[in-house]
Legacy VTK file of the C-alpha trace (Angstrom):
# vtk DataFile Version 3.0
C-alpha trace
ASCII
DATASET POLYDATA
POINTS 57 float
-10.719 10.546 -3.185
-10.728 11.935 -6.709
-7.884 10.481 -8.759
-6.914 7.957 -6.109
-7.220 4.192 -6.070
-6.850 1.555 -3.418
-3.477 -0.212 -3.306
-2.250 -3.111 -1.209
1.273 -2.586 0.106
3.194 -5.545 1.460
6.505 -6.288 3.085
7.773 -7.620 6.396
7.903 -6.658 10.050
10.922 -6.574 12.376
10.644 -10.346 12.942
10.511 -11.107 9.206
6.786 -11.944 9.134
4.725 -11.003 6.069
2.517 -7.911 6.463
0.137 -6.080 4.149
-2.064 -2.991 4.423
-4.361 -0.977 2.181
-3.654 2.614 1.211
-5.369 5.137 -1.085
-2.927 6.680 -3.550
-2.662 8.055 -7.083
-0.093 5.440 -8.197
1.709 2.333 -6.976
4.892 4.344 -6.506
3.001 6.911 -4.441
1.398 4.132 -2.349
4.817 2.666 -1.623
6.225 6.078 -0.684
3.285 6.727 1.664
3.650 3.343 3.358
7.407 3.734 3.799
6.749 6.958 5.738
4.579 5.141 8.301
6.410 4.726 11.581
5.030 1.260 12.368
8.265 -0.765 12.356
7.427 -2.556 9.094
9.359 -2.472 5.822
7.113 -2.221 2.740
8.554 -3.247 -0.624
5.622 -3.971 -2.981
2.464 -2.052 -3.939
-0.267 -3.418 -6.200
-3.668 -2.126 -7.259
-6.708 -3.614 -5.534
-9.962 -4.145 -7.423
-10.945 -2.975 -10.875
-11.005 0.773 -10.251
-14.706 0.933 -11.125
-15.728 2.413 -7.776
-17.003 -0.780 -6.168
-13.683 -1.766 -4.659
LINES 1 58
57 0 1 2 3 4 5 6 7 8 9 10 11 12 13 14 15 16 17 18 19 20 21 22 23 24 25 26 27 28 29 30 31 32 33 34 35 36 37 38 39 40 41 42 43 44 45 46 47 48 49 50 51 52 53 54 55 56
C-alpha cells in the first residue's frame, strides 16, 4: 500500500441513515471517488484521514 493512507468515507443510505466505511487511497478526493463507484446503494459525501499516517493505523 505504498503511498496510500486509510480514509473514512461517510454519507447516507437509501433510507437516510448515516453510514461510514474505511478505504485505502492516495488522497481524500481519491477515497471519495472510489467510494462513489461502489454499487452498494449508499451515497458517500465526505472523506477524512484516519490515524496519524505513521504506519500503526
